[in-house]
C-alpha positions as CSV (number, residue, x, y, z in Angstrom):
1,X,-84.4,11.9,0.2
2,X,-83.0,12.5,-2.6
3,X,-84.8,11.7,-6.6
4,X,-82.3,12.1,-9.2
5,X,-83.8,11.9,-12.5
6,X,-82.5,10.8,-15.9
7,X,-79.9,12.9,-17.6
8,X,-80.6,14.8,-20.7
9,X,-77.9,15.7,-23.1
10,X,-77.7,19.3,-23.9
11,X,-77.8,20.8,-27.5
12,X,-74.3,21.3,-27.6
13,X,-73.9,17.4,-26.2
14,X,-75.7,16.6,-29.5
15,X,-73.4,18.1,-31.8
16,X,-70.2,16.6,-30.0
17,X,-71.6,13.3,-30.2
18,X,-72.3,13.5,-33.8
19,X,-68.2,14.9,-34.5
20,X,-67.6,11.4,-31.9
21,X,-69.9,9.2,-34.2
22,X,-68.4,10.8,-37.5
23,X,-65.0,9.7,-35.8
24,X,-63.5,13.3,-35.7
25,X,-63.7,13.6,-31.7
26,X,-63.8,11.1,-28.5
27,X,-65.7,11.6,-25.4
28,X,-63.7,12.9,-23.1
29,X,-64.9,13.9,-19.3
30,X,-62.9,16.4,-18.0
31,X,-64.9,17.2,-15.0
32,X,-68.2,16.9,-13.1
33,X,-69.8,19.5,-10.9
34,X,-72.7,20.0,-8.6
35,X,-74.3,23.0,-7.7
36,X,-77.7,24.2,-5.4
37,X,-79.9,26.0,-8.5
38,X,-82.4,24.7,-10.0
39,X,-81.9,23.9,-13.9
40,X,-85.2,23.7,-15.5
41,X,-84.0,23.7,-19.7
42,X,-81.6,21.4,-19.6
43,X,-81.1,21.6,-23.5
44,X,-80.2,24.6,-23.8
45,X,-78.4,24.3,-20.8
46,X,-74.6,25.6,-21.1
47,X,-74.0,25.8,-17.2
48,X,-75.1,25.0,-13.8
49,X,-77.4,27.4,-12.8
50,X,-75.8,28.0,-8.8
51,X,-72.3,25.5,-9.4
52,X,-70.4,25.0,-6.0
53,X,-67.7,22.4,-6.5
54,X,-66.1,20.1,-8.7
55,X,-66.6,16.8,-7.8
56,X,-63.3,14.6,-7.6
57,X,-63.0,11.8,-9.9
58,X,-62.0,8.3,-8.7
59,X,-62.0,6.4,-11.9
60,X,-63.0,7.3,-15.3
61,X,-62.9,4.3,-17.8
62,X,-63.6,4.4,-21.1
63,X,-64.7,1.1,-23.0
64,X,-65.8,1.3,-26.7
65,X,-69.1,3.3,-26.9
66,X,-69.5,3.6,-23.2
67,X,-67.5,6.1,-20.1
68,X,-67.7,4.8,-17.2
69,X,-67.0,7.4,-14.2
70,X,-66.9,7.4,-10.0
71,X,-66.8,10.8,-8.5
72,X,-66.7,11.7,-5.0
73,X,-68.6,15.1,-3.7
74,X,-67.7,16.5,-0.2
75,X,-69.2,19.4,1.6
76,X,-65.6,20.6,2.2
77,X,-66.0,23.7,0.5
78,X,-69.1,24.7,1.9
79,X,-69.2,27.7,4.1
80,X,-73.0,27.5,5.0
81,X,-75.5,24.2,4.5
82,X,-76.1,23.7,0.9
83,X,-79.3,21.7,-1.1
84,X,-77.6,19.8,-3.2
85,X,-79.9,20.2,-6.6
86,X,-78.2,20.0,-9.5
87,X,-75.2,18.0,-11.6
88,X,-73.3,18.9,-14.3
89,X,-71.6,16.4,-16.7
90,X,-69.2,18.5,-19.0
91,X,-66.8,17.3,-22.3
92,X,-64.3,18.1,-24.3
93,X,-65.8,19.6,-27.8
94,X,-62.5,19.9,-30.2
95,X,-63.8,22.9,-31.7
96,X,-65.3,25.2,-28.3
97,X,-63.5,23.6,-25.7
98,X,-65.1,22.4,-22.5
99,X,-69.1,22.5,-23.0
100,X,-71.5,21.0,-20.5
101,X,-72.5,18.1,-22.4
102,X,-75.4,16.4,-20.0
103,X,-77.0,17.4,-16.7
104,X,-79.5,15.8,-14.3
105,X,-81.7,17.1,-11.1
106,X,-82.6,16.3,-7.8
107,X,-86.6,17.2,-7.5
108,X,-86.2,16.2,-3.6
109,X,-82.4,17.3,-3.3
110,X,-80.6,16.7,0.2
111,X,-79.5,18.9,2.7
112,X,-75.8,19.3,3.2
113,X,-75.0,20.7,6.4
114,X,-71.4,22.9,6.3
115,X,-68.2,21.6,6.4
116,X,-66.4,21.7,10.0
117,X,-63.7,19.1,11.7
118,X,-67.0,16.9,12.8
119,X,-69.5,17.5,9.9
120,X,-67.1,16.5,7.0
121,X,-69.7,14.2,4.7
122,X,-69.2,13.1,1.4
123,X,-70.9,10.8,-1.5
124,X,-69.6,8.6,-3.9
125,X,-71.4,8.1,-7.5
126,X,-70.5,5.7,-10.7
127,X,-72.4,6.6,-13.7
128,X,-72.0,5.3,-17.3
129,X,-72.5,7.1,-20.1
130,X,-73.4,5.3,-23.0
131,X,-74.5,5.8,-27.1
132,X,-74.7,4.1,-30.4
133,X,-75.5,7.5,-31.9
134,X,-76.3,11.4,-31.5
135,X,-79.9,10.5,-30.8
136,X,-79.6,7.4,-28.4
137,X,-77.8,8.1,-25.5
138,X,-78.2,6.9,-21.6
139,X,-77.0,7.8,-18.5
140,X,-77.4,5.9,-15.6
141,X,-76.0,7.2,-12.2
142,X,-75.6,5.2,-9.2
143,X,-77.3,6.6,-5.7
144,X,-75.7,6.5,-2.3
145,X,-76.0,9.0,0.8
146,X,-74.2,11.4,2.0
147,X,-72.3,9.8,4.8
148,X,-70.3,11.4,7.7
149,X,-66.1,10.5,8.2
150,X,-67.6,9.8,11.4
151,X,-70.2,7.2,10.2
152,X,-67.8,6.2,8.7
153,X,-65.3,5.1,11.6
154,X,-68.7,4.1,13.2
155,X,-69.4,1.3,10.4
156,X,-65.7,0.3,10.5
157,X,-65.8,-0.3,14.3
158,X,-69.0,-2.2,14.8
159,X,-67.2,-4.6,11.6
160,X,-64.2,-5.1,14.1
161,X,-66.0,-5.0,17.5
162,X,-67.2,-9.0,15.5
163,X,-64.5,-9.9,15.4
164,X,-62.3,-9.1,18.6
165,X,-63.7,-11.2,20.5
166,X,-63.5,-14.3,17.7
167,X,-61.8,-17.2,19.4
168,X,-60.6,-20.3,17.4
169,X,-58.4,-23.2,17.8
170,X,-57.1,-24.8,14.6
171,X,-57.4,-28.1,13.9
172,X,-54.3,-29.1,11.8
173,X,-56.4,-32.6,10.6
174,X,-58.3,-30.5,7.8
175,X,-56.7,-31.5,4.6
176,X,-56.2,-28.4,2.8
177,X,-58.5,-28.1,-0.5
178,X,-58.2,-25.1,-3.3
179,X,-62.0,-24.2,-2.9
180,X,-63.9,-21.3,-1.0
181,X,-63.8,-21.4,2.5
182,X,-64.2,-19.2,5.5
183,X,-61.6,-17.9,7.3
184,X,-61.7,-20.5,10.4
185,X,-61.3,-23.3,7.7
186,X,-58.6,-21.4,5.7
187,X,-57.0,-21.3,9.0
188,X,-57.4,-24.7,9.8
189,X,-56.0,-25.7,6.0
190,X,-53.3,-23.1,6.7
191,X,-52.4,-25.2,10.2
192,X,-52.6,-28.8,8.4
193,X,-50.1,-27.5,5.6
194,X,-47.5,-26.0,8.0
195,X,-47.6,-29.5,10.0
196,X,-46.9,-31.5,6.7
197,X,-43.9,-29.0,5.9
198,X,-42.1,-29.3,9.2
199,X,-43.3,-33.2,10.0
200,X,-43.9,-32.4,13.5
201,X,-47.2,-33.7,15.5
202,X,-49.0,-30.2,15.1
203,X,-48.7,-27.2,13.4
204,X,-47.4,-25.4,16.5
205,X,-44.8,-28.3,17.2
206,X,-40.9,-26.6,16.9
207,X,-38.9,-28.3,13.9
208,X,-36.0,-29.4,14.8
209,X,-34.4,-27.9,11.2
210,X,-35.7,-24.7,10.6
211,X,-35.7,-23.6,6.8
212,X,-32.7,-21.0,7.9
213,X,-30.6,-24.4,9.4
214,X,-31.7,-26.5,6.5
215,X,-30.3,-23.6,4.2
216,X,-27.2,-23.7,6.3
217,X,-26.3,-27.7,6.1
218,X,-26.9,-27.5,2.7
219,X,-24.4,-24.6,1.7
220,X,-21.7,-26.6,4.3
221,X,-22.2,-30.0,2.2
222,X,-21.9,-27.7,-0.9
223,X,-18.8,-26.3,0.6
224,X,-17.5,-29.6,1.5
225,X,-18.5,-31.6,-1.8
226,X,-16.4,-29.0,-3.5
227,X,-13.6,-29.8,-1.3
228,X,-13.4,-33.3,-2.6
229,X,-10.8,-33.7,-5.4
230,X,-12.3,-34.9,-8.8
231,X,-11.4,-38.6,-8.7
232,X,-12.9,-38.9,-5.7
233,X,-16.0,-36.8,-6.6
234,X,-15.8,-39.6,-9.7
235,X,-15.6,-42.6,-7.1
236,X,-18.1,-40.9,-4.9
237,X,-21.1,-41.2,-7.6
238,X,-20.3,-44.7,-8.7
239,X,-20.7,-45.9,-5.3
240,X,-23.9,-44.1,-4.5
241,X,-25.5,-45.1,-8.0
242,X,-24.4,-48.6,-7.4
243,X,-25.9,-48.7,-3.9
244,X,-28.9,-47.1,-5.1
245,X,-29.5,-49.5,-7.8
246,X,-28.6,-52.4,-4.5
247,X,-32.0,-50.9,-2.9
248,X,-34.3,-50.9,-6.0
249,X,-33.0,-54.8,-6.5
250,X,-33.3,-55.2,-2.5
251,X,-37.1,-53.6,-2.5
252,X,-38.3,-56.1,-5.5
253,X,-36.9,-59.0,-3.6
254,X,-33.6,-59.5,-6.0
255,X,-30.9,-61.0,-4.2
256,X,-27.4,-63.1,-5.1
257,X,-24.5,-65.0,-3.8
258,X,-21.6,-66.1,-5.7
259,X,-18.9,-66.1,-3.1
260,X,-19.1,-69.7,-3.3
261,X,-18.5,-71.4,-6.2
262,X,-19.4,-74.9,-4.7
263,X,-22.8,-73.1,-3.6
264,X,-24.4,-70.2,-5.6
265,X,-28.0,-68.9,-6.0
266,X,-29.8,-66.4,-7.5
267,X,-33.3,-64.9,-6.9
268,X,-35.1,-63.0,-9.5
269,X,-37.4,-61.2,-7.0
270,X,-41.1,-60.8,-7.6
271,X,-40.7,-59.3,-10.8
272,X,-40.5,-63.0,-12.5
273,X,-42.5,-64.8,-9.7
274,X,-39.7,-65.4,-7.1
275,X,-37.5,-68.3,-10.0
276,X,-34.9,-69.1,-8.4
277,X,-31.5,-70.7,-9.5
278,X,-28.6,-72.3,-8.0
279,X,-26.1,-74.5,-8.3
280,X,-22.3,-75.9,-7.3
281,X,-20.1,-78.8,-6.9
282,X,-20.4,-81.9,-5.1
283,X,-19.1,-85.8,-4.9
284,X,-20.6,-88.4,-3.7
285,X,-17.6,-89.6,-1.2
286,X,-17.9,-93.5,-2.1
287,X,-21.5,-93.5,-1.8
288,X,-24.1,-94.0,-4.4
289,X,-26.6,-91.2,-3.8
290,X,-25.5,-87.2,-2.7
291,X,-27.5,-85.1,-0.9
292,X,-26.8,-82.0,-1.4
293,X,-27.5,-78.7,0.7
294,X,-29.0,-75.4,-0.9
295,X,-28.2,-72.7,-0.1
296,X,-31.7,-70.9,-0.5
297,X,-34.7,-73.2,0.9
298,X,-36.8,-73.3,-1.8
299,X,-39.1,-75.9,-3.8
300,X,-37.2,-78.0,-6.3
301,X,-38.5,-77.9,-9.3
302,X,-36.0,-79.6,-11.5
303,X,-32.2,-80.3,-11.2
304,X,-29.9,-80.9,-13.9
305,X,-26.1,-82.4,-12.5
306,X,-23.5,-81.3,-14.7
307,X,-21.0,-83.7,-16.7
308,X,-18.4,-81.8,-17.2
309,X,-17.5,-81.3,-14.0
310,X,-17.4,-85.4,-13.5
311,X,-14.0,-86.8,-12.8
312,X,-13.6,-91.0,-13.1
313,X,-11.2,-93.1,-11.1
314,X,-8.7,-94.2,-13.0
315,X,-9.3,-98.1,-12.0
316,X,-12.7,-98.0,-13.4
317,X,-13.5,-98.6,-16.9
318,X,-17.2,-98.6,-16.6
319,X,-19.6,-95.4,-17.7
320,X,-20.9,-93.4,-14.8
321,X,-24.7,-92.3,-14.5
322,X,-25.7,-89.6,-12.5
323,X,-29.3,-88.3,-12.1
324,X,-32.0,-86.4,-9.9
325,X,-34.0,-88.0,-7.3
326,X,-37.1,-86.5,-6.3
327,X,-38.4,-88.7,-3.8
328,X,-34.9,-88.1,-1.2
329,X,-35.0,-84.1,-2.3
330,X,-36.7,-81.3,0.0
331,X,-36.4,-77.8,0.5
332,X,-33.0,-77.9,1.8
333,X,-31.5,-80.8,-0.3
334,X,-31.4,-82.3,-3.5
335,X,-30.3,-85.8,-3.9
336,X,-28.7,-87.0,-6.8
337,X,-28.0,-91.0,-7.7
338,X,-25.2,-92.3,-9.3
339,X,-24.0,-96.5,-10.9
340,X,-20.6,-95.8,-9.6
341,X,-19.6,-94.9,-6.1
342,X,-16.1,-94.3,-7.4
343,X,-17.2,-90.8,-8.5
344,X,-15.5,-87.9,-6.5
345,X,-16.7,-84.5,-8.0
346,X,-19.6,-83.5,-10.0
347,X,-21.5,-80.1,-10.8
348,X,-25.1,-79.4,-10.5
349,X,-27.6,-76.5,-11.0
350,X,-31.4,-76.4,-10.0
351,X,-34.3,-74.5,-10.6
352,X,-36.2,-73.7,-7.8
353,X,-39.7,-71.8,-6.6
């Protein structure tokens, strides 16, 4: 089993770090190589003992004084089995070109068989190279086993088999939430949103109007509106606004009727305590009292006769008095009294609740 020892920086690597900390260069890692040799004096080494191949650089990230490199090593060029015992990190020196920056050895190297169609193996390694000055360098290496392509496929198939017989019935009553959930719960939430969008009883229902259908309806409506003359569109807008206003008033309980001047009414709705004002014209018809029918049945709080509308018989020279009588008033009519029975017409209004 592999046992990679801590990496050491070579003399040339130390010289490059001195240039980097002095601002004369940057840490550039062009390649990382691996070999089968036994590297014993890393500090003075300038190359690997028996280099086999370059590792494939997958990612390389430089941030401040840290360079993180992920590479993949394979046996694609192995004509025979090899012990992978040494790893070299190469850098670019502005004065010398490519140098062996650092190296590490494996005290118990893995044996990797020769490449063939059935034994292609690979190993992915991530290493972090960090430094604060030329004398303080740390190199960390993630270690993983060599694995064949067949083993990778086998692991993938094992994972897929876990779900091949997994059955789940969507519960579209599960309300959606923007939180981490299992796959089953997420599918339930998606089903709930589909049901809400379509307006159907179930997420699996067939909506009467699809998105494509609604788009066609809206397109046809816009074409129809564009074909209407401007004057008609203006009238149409006024009618729509008027209808909307009436609808809002009706919802609040506001209603009115001024069609009959002898019996009119207006109810101000909930916002004003359902206050009702009613009024009209009436006459005593030769009697001394008159029960006036209310347009809207309600409790009469106060009723007032309006003398502006009072008319007198020319043969009568007396003064007429008209007053509101609470005793004879009900929720459906108001009683007015008078001292003269020759009055033909008078006006009135009442406050009701």
